[in-house]
N, C-alpha and C positions, 0 to 999 in steps of 0.2 A: 812098424808099428808106432802109433802116436804115443808121446809122452803126456802124463798129466800136467806138466807145465805148459805144454801146447794147448791142451783143452782149456786150461785155466786162463790163458791169454785170451782165446776166442771168447769166453764166458764173460770175461771182464769188459772187453770191447763191446759186447751186446749191452751189458748193463749200463755202461757210460753212454752208449748212443740212445738208450731209452730213458736216461735219467733217473737210473734206480740206484738208491743209496747201497753202498756194500763197504765191507771191511774185508780186505784180503789177509788171511791168517795164515797162509801157506809159508812155512819155513822160517818164521819170524824166532824161533828158539825161545820165545817167552811165554807162548800161550801154552795152556795144558796139554799134555799128550793126548792126541786123538781129536783135538779140536777142530771143527769143520774148516774146510779150505776157504769158504766164502760165507759170510755172514751179512744178510740182507734185510731191508726194511722194504716190503712190496705191499703197497695199499694199506699201509698200517700193521702189517703182519710181520712177525719175526719168522725169517725164513733161512735156513742153514743148508749149504750144499757141500757134500764131500764128493769130489770129483774123482772118478775111477776111469781107467782105460784097459782094454785087453782083457785079461782073466783076473784082474786085481778084483779083490773082494774087501768088505770092510773088515777091520781088525777089532778085536775085542774092545780096546779103549775107544775106538770110533763109535761102537755100537752103544757103549754107555752114554756117550754124549747125545746120541740119537735119541735114545729112552728118556733121558733127562730133559731134553728139548721138548719132545713130544708130551712128556708128563706136564709141562707148563703150558700145553696148547700152542706151541710153536710147531712149525712146518720143517720136515728134514728130508731132504732128497740126495740120492747118489746116482747122478746121471753119468752115463758112459760116453755120451757125444754130446756135441754142441745142439743137435737137433732134439735130443731128450731134454737138455737144459732149457732150451727155448721154450718147449711144450710145458715144462714144468712151471716156469716163469708165467707163461701166458694162462695157464690154468688158475694159477694164484690171482693174477691181475682180474680174471673174469669173475672172481668170487665163488670158485668152484668147491671151496674148503670151508666148512663151518668153523665156528670158535673152537672147537675142540679138535680140529685138525681132520675131521672126516670128510671125505670126497662127497660131494653131493650134486654133481651134474646130473641133469636129467629134466 
């Protein structure tokens, strides 16, 4: 089974390749408990990613961060694969989310 750190490495490589600004908050010990693994600015949008693998689920403190980010019109995703991560990024780049974070493709 893949580790979250392996997924994170792949996601960071994708962000670098596509010149997308990001902050890697994984394991720095100073961020608040439950802080997303990656915080990005994509097309002027605040976008956070909590990376998961296997059967891992979001923890209560991670859900609190998700709610707070979305309450402030940011986007929060929790992809399980590099393919899901890339799809999420591409949807944001394409402008498929409105100012309130609602999906608007169509």
